[in-house]
C-alpha positions as CSV (number, residue, x, y, z in Angstrom):
1,M,27.4,-23.2,-8.6
2,V,24.4,-22.3,-10.6
3,K,23.4,-25.9,-10.9
4,I,23.5,-26.3,-7.1
5,L,21.5,-23.1,-6.7
6,L,18.8,-24.4,-9.1
7,E,18.7,-27.7,-7.2
8,N,17.5,-25.8,-4.2
9,R,15.3,-23.4,-6.1
10,I,13.5,-25.7,-8.5
11,R,12.9,-28.9,-6.5
12,K,10.5,-30.5,-8.9
13,K,13.0,-32.1,-11.3
14,E,10.9,-32.1,-14.5
15,Y,10.3,-28.3,-14.1
16,K,14.0,-27.7,-15.0
17,E,13.0,-28.4,-18.6
18,K,10.7,-25.3,-18.3
19,I,13.6,-22.9,-17.9
20,I,13.7,-20.4,-20.8
21,E,15.2,-17.0,-21.5
22,A,13.4,-13.8,-20.6
23,S,13.2,-12.9,-24.3
24,Q,11.4,-16.2,-25.0
25,A,9.0,-15.6,-22.1
26,A,8.3,-12.1,-23.5
27,E,7.1,-13.7,-26.7
28,L,4.2,-15.2,-24.8
29,V,2.8,-11.7,-24.1
30,E,0.3,-11.0,-26.9
31,N,-1.7,-7.9,-27.9
32,G,-4.9,-7.4,-25.9
33,M,-3.9,-9.7,-23.0
34,V,-4.9,-9.1,-19.4
35,V,-1.7,-9.8,-17.5
36,G,-1.5,-10.2,-13.7
37,C,1.9,-9.6,-12.0
38,S,3.1,-10.1,-8.5
39,G,4.4,-7.2,-6.5
40,F,3.2,-4.9,-3.8
41,T,4.5,-1.4,-3.0
42,P,7.0,-2.0,-4.8
43,S,8.4,-5.4,-3.7
44,G,8.5,-8.9,-5.2
45,Y,7.5,-7.9,-8.7
46,P,8.8,-9.5,-11.9
47,K,11.6,-7.6,-13.7
48,A,13.4,-9.7,-16.3
49,I,10.4,-10.5,-18.4
50,P,9.0,-7.0,-18.4
51,L,12.4,-5.6,-19.4
52,A,12.6,-8.1,-22.2
53,L,9.1,-7.2,-23.3
54,S,10.0,-3.5,-23.4
55,K,12.9,-4.2,-25.7
56,K,11.0,-6.1,-28.3
57,K,11.3,-4.4,-31.7
58,N,8.5,-3.8,-34.2
59,Q,5.9,-4.6,-31.6
60,D,2.3,-3.7,-31.5
61,I,1.3,-4.9,-28.0
62,N,-1.2,-3.3,-25.7
63,I,-2.1,-5.0,-22.4
64,T,-4.2,-4.4,-19.3
65,L,-1.8,-4.7,-16.4
66,L,-2.9,-5.9,-13.0
67,S,-0.8,-6.1,-9.8
68,G,-1.5,-6.2,-6.1
69,A,-0.3,-2.6,-5.7
70,S,2.6,-0.5,-7.0
71,V,5.6,-2.1,-8.7
72,G,9.0,-0.9,-9.9
73,K,10.2,1.0,-12.9
74,E,11.2,-2.2,-14.7
75,L,7.5,-3.1,-14.9
76,D,5.3,0.0,-14.7
77,G,7.9,2.5,-15.9
78,K,9.4,0.7,-18.9
79,L,6.1,-0.7,-20.2
80,A,4.4,2.6,-19.9
81,E,7.3,4.3,-21.7
82,Q,7.0,1.9,-24.6
83,G,3.3,2.4,-24.8
84,I,2.6,-1.3,-23.9
85,I,0.2,-0.5,-21.0
86,T,-3.2,0.8,-22.0
87,R,-5.2,0.0,-18.9
88,R,-3.8,-0.3,-15.3
89,F,-5.4,-1.4,-12.0
90,P,-5.5,-0.9,-9.0
91,Y,-2.6,1.1,-7.7
92,Q,0.6,2.7,-9.0
93,S,3.5,4.9,-8.0
94,D,5.7,5.1,-11.1
95,E,6.4,8.7,-12.4
96,K,6.3,7.8,-16.1
97,L,3.1,5.8,-15.7
98,R,1.5,8.5,-13.6
99,E,2.3,11.1,-16.2
100,K,0.5,9.1,-18.9
101,I,-2.5,8.4,-16.7
102,N,-2.8,12.1,-16.0
103,R,-2.4,12.9,-19.7
104,G,-5.2,10.5,-20.4
105,T,-3.2,8.1,-22.6
106,I,-3.4,5.2,-20.1
107,D,-6.7,4.4,-18.5
108,Y,-6.5,3.9,-14.8
109,Y,-9.0,3.4,-11.9
110,D,-8.2,3.5,-8.2
111,M,-9.9,1.2,-5.8
112,H,-9.8,-0.4,-2.3
113,L,-7.1,-3.1,-2.4
114,S,-9.1,-5.7,-0.3
115,H,-11.8,-5.6,-3.0
116,F,-9.5,-6.2,-5.9
117,P,-8.8,-10.0,-5.8
118,Q,-12.5,-10.9,-5.6
119,Q,-13.2,-8.6,-8.5
120,V,-10.5,-10.3,-10.5
121,R,-12.1,-13.7,-9.8
122,Y,-15.5,-12.3,-11.0
123,G,-14.0,-11.2,-14.2
124,Y,-14.4,-7.4,-13.9
125,Y,-11.2,-6.8,-15.8
126,G,-11.6,-9.6,-18.3
127,N,-10.1,-13.0,-18.4
128,V,-6.5,-13.1,-17.0
129,E,-4.6,-14.8,-19.8
130,L,-1.2,-14.7,-18.2
131,A,0.3,-14.3,-14.7
132,I,3.9,-13.4,-14.2
133,I,5.1,-14.1,-10.7
134,E,8.4,-13.6,-8.8
135,A,9.3,-16.5,-6.6
136,V,12.3,-17.8,-4.6
137,A,11.6,-21.4,-5.2
138,I,9.3,-24.2,-6.5
139,T,8.6,-27.0,-4.1
140,E,8.9,-30.7,-4.8
141,E,5.1,-30.7,-5.5
142,G,5.4,-27.9,-8.0
143,N,4.0,-25.1,-5.8
144,I,5.3,-21.5,-5.6
145,I,7.3,-20.0,-2.7
146,P,6.7,-16.2,-3.2
147,S,9.4,-13.7,-2.6
148,T,9.1,-10.5,-0.6
149,S,5.4,-9.9,-1.3
150,V,2.1,-11.8,-1.8
151,G,-0.4,-9.1,-2.9
152,A,-2.8,-10.7,-5.4
153,S,-0.3,-13.3,-6.7
154,N,-2.3,-16.3,-5.5
155,T,-5.5,-14.9,-7.2
156,F,-3.6,-14.3,-10.5
157,V,-2.2,-17.9,-10.4
158,S,-5.5,-19.4,-9.7
159,E,-7.3,-17.4,-12.5
160,A,-4.7,-17.2,-15.2
161,N,-4.7,-19.5,-18.2
162,K,-0.9,-19.6,-18.2
163,V,1.8,-18.7,-15.6
164,L,5.4,-17.5,-16.1
165,L,7.7,-17.6,-13.1
166,E,10.8,-15.6,-12.3
167,I,13.0,-17.4,-9.9
168,N,15.1,-14.6,-8.3
169,L,18.4,-15.8,-7.0
170,N,18.9,-12.5,-5.2
171,K,15.9,-13.2,-2.9
172,P,17.0,-15.5,-0.1
173,L,15.6,-19.0,0.2
174,E,15.1,-18.3,3.9
175,L,11.9,-16.4,2.8
176,E,10.3,-19.9,2.7
177,G,8.1,-20.1,5.8
178,F,7.2,-16.4,6.0
179,H,4.0,-16.8,3.9
180,D,0.5,-17.8,4.9
181,I,-1.6,-18.2,1.8
182,Y,-5.3,-18.4,2.2
183,E,-7.9,-17.5,-0.4
184,P,-11.6,-17.3,0.8
185,E,-14.4,-18.8,-1.2
186,D,-16.7,-16.4,-2.9
187,P,-20.3,-15.7,-1.7
188,P,-22.6,-17.5,-0.9
189,F,-20.0,-20.1,0.2
190,R,-17.7,-17.9,2.1
191,K,-16.8,-18.9,5.7
192,S,-15.5,-16.7,8.4
193,I,-11.7,-15.9,8.3
194,E,-10.4,-17.4,11.5
195,I,-7.8,-14.9,12.3
196,N,-8.5,-14.0,16.0
197,S,-5.1,-12.7,16.8
198,V,-2.4,-11.3,14.6
199,G,-0.2,-14.4,14.9
200,D,-2.8,-16.9,13.7
201,R,-1.8,-18.8,10.5
202,I,-4.8,-20.3,8.5
203,G,-3.3,-21.2,5.2
204,Q,-0.3,-22.7,3.4
205,P,3.3,-21.4,3.0
206,Y,3.0,-21.6,-0.7
207,I,0.8,-20.8,-3.7
208,K,-0.7,-23.8,-5.5
209,L,0.3,-24.0,-9.1
210,P,-1.5,-26.5,-11.4
211,E,1.2,-28.2,-13.6
212,E,-0.7,-27.6,-16.9
213,K,-0.5,-23.7,-16.3
214,L,3.3,-23.4,-16.1
215,A,4.5,-21.9,-19.4
216,G,8.1,-21.2,-18.4
217,I,10.6,-20.3,-15.7
218,V,13.1,-17.5,-16.1
219,I,16.2,-17.3,-13.8
220,T,17.1,-13.8,-12.7
221,D,19.0,-11.9,-10.1
222,L,17.6,-8.4,-10.5
223,E,16.9,-6.4,-7.4
224,D,13.7,-4.5,-6.5
225,D,13.6,-0.8,-7.3
226,I,13.3,0.2,-3.7
227,S,12.6,3.9,-3.6
228,L,11.4,4.2,0.0
229,T,13.5,6.1,2.5
230,S,13.7,5.8,6.3
231,F,14.6,9.5,6.6
232,E,12.8,11.4,9.2
233,D,12.4,15.2,9.5
234,K,11.4,17.5,12.4
235,R,7.8,17.7,11.3
236,S,7.2,14.0,11.1
237,K,8.8,13.5,14.5
238,K,6.4,16.1,15.9
239,I,3.5,14.3,14.3
240,A,4.8,11.0,15.9
241,N,5.0,12.7,19.4
242,N,1.4,13.9,19.0
243,I,0.2,10.4,18.3
244,M,2.1,9.0,21.2
245,E,0.4,11.3,23.5
246,L,-3.0,10.3,22.0
247,L,-2.3,6.6,22.6
248,K,-1.2,7.2,26.2
249,K,-4.4,9.0,26.8
250,E,-6.4,6.2,25.3
251,V,-4.7,3.7,27.7
252,K,-5.2,6.0,30.7
253,E,-8.9,6.3,29.8
254,G,-9.2,2.5,29.7
255,R,-10.3,2.4,26.0
256,I,-7.3,0.3,24.9
257,P,-5.0,-2.1,26.7
258,K,-1.5,-1.2,27.8
259,N,0.0,-3.0,24.8
260,L,-2.4,-1.1,22.5
261,L,-4.5,-2.7,19.8
262,P,-3.0,-4.0,16.6
263,L,-1.5,-1.2,14.6
264,Q,-1.8,-0.4,11.0
265,S,0.4,2.2,9.3
266,G,0.6,3.6,5.8
267,V,3.8,3.8,3.8
268,G,6.5,6.4,3.7
269,K,8.5,8.9,5.8
270,V,5.8,10.1,8.1
271,A,4.5,6.5,8.7
272,N,8.0,5.3,9.5
273,S,8.6,8.2,11.9
274,V,5.3,7.5,13.7
275,L,6.1,3.9,14.2
276,S,9.7,4.7,15.3
277,G,8.3,6.9,18.0
278,L,7.0,3.8,19.7
279,N,10.7,3.0,20.6
280,Y,10.6,5.8,23.1
281,S,7.1,5.0,24.5
282,P,6.0,2.9,27.4
283,F,4.2,0.5,25.0
284,K,5.5,-3.1,24.5
285,N,4.3,-6.5,23.3
286,I,2.7,-4.6,20.4
287,E,1.0,-6.4,17.5
288,F,1.2,-5.1,14.0
289,Y,-1.5,-5.9,11.4
290,S,-1.0,-4.0,8.3
291,E,0.0,-4.1,4.6
292,V,3.7,-3.2,4.4
293,I,6.5,-4.2,6.7
294,Q,9.0,-1.2,6.7
295,D,12.2,-0.3,8.4
296,S,10.5,0.9,11.6
297,V,8.9,-2.5,12.1
298,F,12.3,-4.2,12.0
299,E,13.5,-1.7,14.5
300,L,10.6,-2.3,16.8
301,I,11.1,-6.0,16.6
302,D,14.8,-5.6,17.4
303,N,14.0,-3.5,20.5
304,G,11.4,-6.0,21.8
305,K,8.4,-3.6,21.1
306,I,6.6,-5.6,18.4
307,K,6.0,-9.2,19.2
308,I,4.3,-10.2,15.8
309,A,3.8,-8.4,12.5
310,S,1.5,-9.3,9.7
311,G,1.4,-7.8,6.2
312,T,1.4,-8.6,2.5
313,S,4.9,-7.2,1.6
314,I,8.3,-6.5,3.0
315,T,9.3,-3.1,1.6
316,P,12.2,-1.5,3.4
317,S,14.8,1.0,2.3
318,P,18.0,-0.3,0.8
319,E,19.6,-0.1,4.3
320,G,16.7,-1.7,5.9
321,Y,16.7,-4.6,3.4
322,D,20.4,-5.3,4.2
323,H,19.5,-5.4,7.9
324,F,16.6,-7.7,7.2
325,L,18.8,-10.2,5.3
326,K,21.3,-10.3,8.1
327,N,18.6,-11.1,10.7
328,I,16.2,-13.1,8.5
329,E,15.9,-16.1,10.7
330,K,14.9,-14.0,13.7
331,Y,12.3,-12.2,11.6
332,K,10.9,-15.4,10.3
333,E,9.5,-16.0,13.8
334,K,8.0,-12.5,13.9
335,I,6.6,-11.7,10.4
336,I,3.8,-13.2,8.4
337,L,3.1,-12.4,4.8
338,R,-0.5,-12.9,3.6
339,P,-2.5,-12.2,0.4
340,Q,-3.8,-8.6,0.3
341,E,-7.4,-10.0,0.4
342,I,-6.5,-11.1,4.0
343,S,-4.0,-8.5,5.2
344,N,-6.6,-5.8,4.3
345,N,-9.8,-7.7,5.0
346,P,-12.5,-5.6,6.7
347,E,-13.8,-8.6,8.7
348,V,-10.3,-9.2,10.3
349,I,-9.6,-5.5,10.8
350,R,-12.9,-5.0,12.7
351,R,-12.5,-8.1,14.8
352,L,-8.9,-7.2,15.9
353,G,-9.9,-3.6,16.6
354,S,-7.1,-2.0,14.6
355,I,-5.6,1.4,15.2
356,A,-5.2,2.8,11.7
357,I,-2.7,5.5,10.9
358,N,-2.7,6.8,7.3
359,T,-1.5,9.8,5.3
360,A,-3.5,12.6,3.7
361,V,-2.7,14.9,0.8
362,E,-5.2,17.4,2.2
363,I,-7.8,17.5,5.0
364,D,-10.8,19.8,5.1
365,I,-12.1,21.5,8.2
366,Y,-14.8,18.9,8.6
367,G,-12.5,15.9,8.5
368,N,-12.9,14.8,4.9
369,I,-9.7,13.3,3.4
370,N,-8.1,13.5,0.0
371,S,-5.3,10.9,0.0
372,S,-4.8,10.4,-3.8
373,N,-5.3,13.4,-6.1
374,I,-3.5,16.7,-6.3
375,M,-5.9,19.6,-6.9
376,G,-8.7,17.0,-7.3
377,T,-7.7,15.8,-10.7
378,R,-4.0,14.6,-10.9
379,I,-3.6,11.1,-9.4
380,M,-0.5,10.6,-7.2
381,N,-0.5,6.9,-6.2
382,G,-4.0,6.0,-5.1
383,I,-6.2,5.1,-2.1
384,G,-4.4,1.8,-1.6
385,G,-5.4,0.0,1.5
386,S,-6.1,3.1,3.6
387,G,-9.9,2.8,3.1
388,D,-9.9,-0.9,4.1
389,F,-8.4,0.0,7.5
390,T,-10.0,3.5,7.9
391,R,-13.6,2.5,7.8
392,N,-13.1,-0.7,9.9
393,A,-10.6,0.4,12.5
394,Y,-11.3,0.9,16.2
395,L,-9.5,4.2,15.9
396,S,-8.9,5.9,12.6
397,I,-6.1,8.5,12.5
398,F,-5.0,10.7,9.5
399,V,-1.7,12.5,9.5
400,S,-0.3,15.2,7.2
401,N,2.2,18.0,7.3
402,S,0.3,21.2,7.7
403,T,1.6,22.7,4.5
404,A,3.0,21.5,1.1
405,A,5.0,22.9,-1.8
406,D,7.5,24.7,0.5
407,G,4.7,26.2,2.6
408,K,2.9,27.7,-0.4
409,I,-0.1,25.4,0.1
410,S,-2.1,24.7,3.3
411,S,-2.9,21.0,3.7
412,I,-5.9,22.0,5.8
413,V,-8.5,23.4,3.4
414,P,-12.2,24.5,3.5
415,M,-13.2,21.7,1.2
416,V,-11.0,18.9,-0.1
417,S,-10.8,18.9,-3.9
418,H,-11.3,15.1,-4.0
419,V,-12.8,12.8,-1.4
420,D,-11.2,9.4,-0.6
421,H,-12.4,9.1,3.0
422,T,-15.5,10.9,4.3
423,D,-15.7,12.6,7.6
424,H,-17.8,9.7,8.9
425,D,-14.7,7.5,9.0
426,V,-12.1,9.9,10.4
427,D,-11.6,9.9,14.2
428,V,-8.4,11.9,14.7
429,V,-6.4,14.4,12.5
430,V,-2.8,15.1,13.3
431,T,-0.2,17.5,12.0
432,E,3.1,18.8,13.4
433,H,1.1,21.5,15.1
434,G,-1.2,19.3,17.1
435,L,-4.1,16.9,16.9
436,A,-7.9,17.2,16.7
437,D,-9.8,14.4,18.3
438,L,-13.1,14.5,16.4
439,R,-14.9,11.7,18.2
440,G,-18.3,12.9,19.4
441,L,-18.0,16.3,17.8
442,V,-20.6,17.8,15.5
443,P,-19.5,19.5,12.2
444,R,-19.0,23.0,13.6
445,E,-17.0,21.6,16.6
446,R,-14.9,19.5,14.2
447,A,-14.1,22.6,12.1
448,K,-12.9,24.6,15.1
449,A,-10.8,21.7,16.4
450,I,-9.1,21.1,13.1
451,I,-8.4,24.8,12.4
452,N,-7.2,25.7,15.9
453,N,-5.1,22.5,16.5
454,C,-3.9,21.3,13.1
455,A,-3.7,24.2,10.6
456,H,-0.4,26.1,10.1
457,P,-0.4,29.5,11.9
458,E,0.0,31.3,8.6
459,Y,-3.2,29.9,7.3
460,R,-5.3,29.7,10.5
461,N,-6.8,33.2,10.3
462,N,-7.8,32.6,6.6
463,L,-9.5,29.4,7.6
464,K,-11.3,31.0,10.5
465,E,-12.5,33.8,8.2
466,Y,-13.8,31.2,5.7
467,F,-15.6,29.3,8.5
468,K,-17.2,32.6,9.8
469,K,-18.5,33.5,6.4
470,A,-19.7,29.9,5.7
471,N,-21.8,30.0,8.9
472,K,-23.9,32.8,7.4
473,F,-25.2,30.3,4.9
474,G,-26.4,28.0,7.6
475,G,-26.8,24.2,7.3
476,N,-25.4,21.4,9.3
477,I,-22.1,21.6,7.4
478,P,-21.7,25.3,6.6
479,H,-19.9,26.0,3.3
480,N,-19.4,29.0,1.1
481,L,-19.0,27.1,-2.1
482,E,-17.7,29.9,-4.2
483,E,-14.9,30.7,-1.8
484,A,-14.2,27.0,-1.2
485,F,-13.5,26.5,-4.9
486,S,-11.5,29.7,-5.2
487,W,-9.2,28.5,-2.4
488,H,-7.8,25.8,-4.7
489,Q,-7.9,28.1,-7.7
490,R,-5.6,30.5,-6.0
491,Y,-3.0,27.7,-5.6
492,R,-3.5,26.7,-9.2
493,D,-2.9,30.3,-10.4
494,K,0.3,30.6,-8.3
495,G,1.7,27.6,-10.3
496,T,2.2,25.5,-7.2
497,M,0.8,22.4,-9.0
498,K,4.2,22.3,-10.7
499,K,5.6,21.2,-7.4
500,F,3.8,17.9,-7.9
501,D,4.2,17.3,-11.6
């Protein structure tokens, strides 16, 4: 049976001689290496080789680890735990890794995901000595069929000195045909990216792999560490309803067509709930141009609401993944997976006129957004692709529950403790209490709209009092800096930061 499986998975016959054990592959990882791994939020990342590396005895290995976005515990978690990772770019979500980053024992820098592949090609992070890529198959020509994500895999393969492949027998061969791999040339030779509608394909269904780079193939059947949930709560449903009303108004005003403009949505519970709300809306024949394909996208395809979806990864809940497998042939006609340099590309986002919906940690009264750091210093995950879409969208929407830490913290604050997205890029703010349409408003008007419509009632008077005092100082954007800083200090003194640690 295994032999038959491998016939379908490794179609270039001479490559069967490249099959090695995960422990042998781990020996190729050397101290000081820059290692690029497949994976995106967290889907399609290598597992067997990192696990084998984490179990090596008497090792003295420190690496710089690159990936498209977050990966699972077998990679980020285990290697961080063993002290193997010393530098990490550009996005993460693992608890153990995050703890060491915030402690200062692992160096980390957050960045826009669309910028990252080009920076890798330009050598900003050093020479990529090794790429470790999860795949479902190798073609007769020796090219790679990726698994459930693309991310920056194509760039790592093109730049790496050597490539290790993990052929995952648990990922279906039917994934072949989902991918559209296109890597732009660098300036001054770059051409326009000819995606004029979401369904346009401009590349190849595989990643090119020069034969001399292939250092080994590991056969595995390990499953992704899928930690996302499709669970919805009352607050996220209210946020979804508020956004549906906004979109209906946009159609009525003639600013967007009846089938909307291509949607982008962040990852997680609120994002899934917002998209699920489209099932009960009048909108149909919707296009989805985003990063991550989640449960709600499958649901919308099933109900005939979404006609085409483009992303760089398929990252459902465990239940959603089972549903995807049962209906994979149908979804192959509806889903396209692209490199993150394309899925998040500002040129394409601006051309399509995306409606971007992303999540905030906190929002200040003028519309500045913190989406990555708790109390301004402790990284959660990162900015991810939200900046790529926010600045270039036709309509930029940020959502948040009005409070955090069991209601002890207001998510609407006088001044954000860390800025990921400035007020210039934020059109609409939405919480479960309502929405503030900030378009065409000056700073003082924005503050009133956000406080009155989005803040939790228990914090609304405090915010109004702050704004009243701030106005005494004057200026185009009135602030009482001493009180703005003490607002966060009060939460720190209450010990509410422990809620996030």
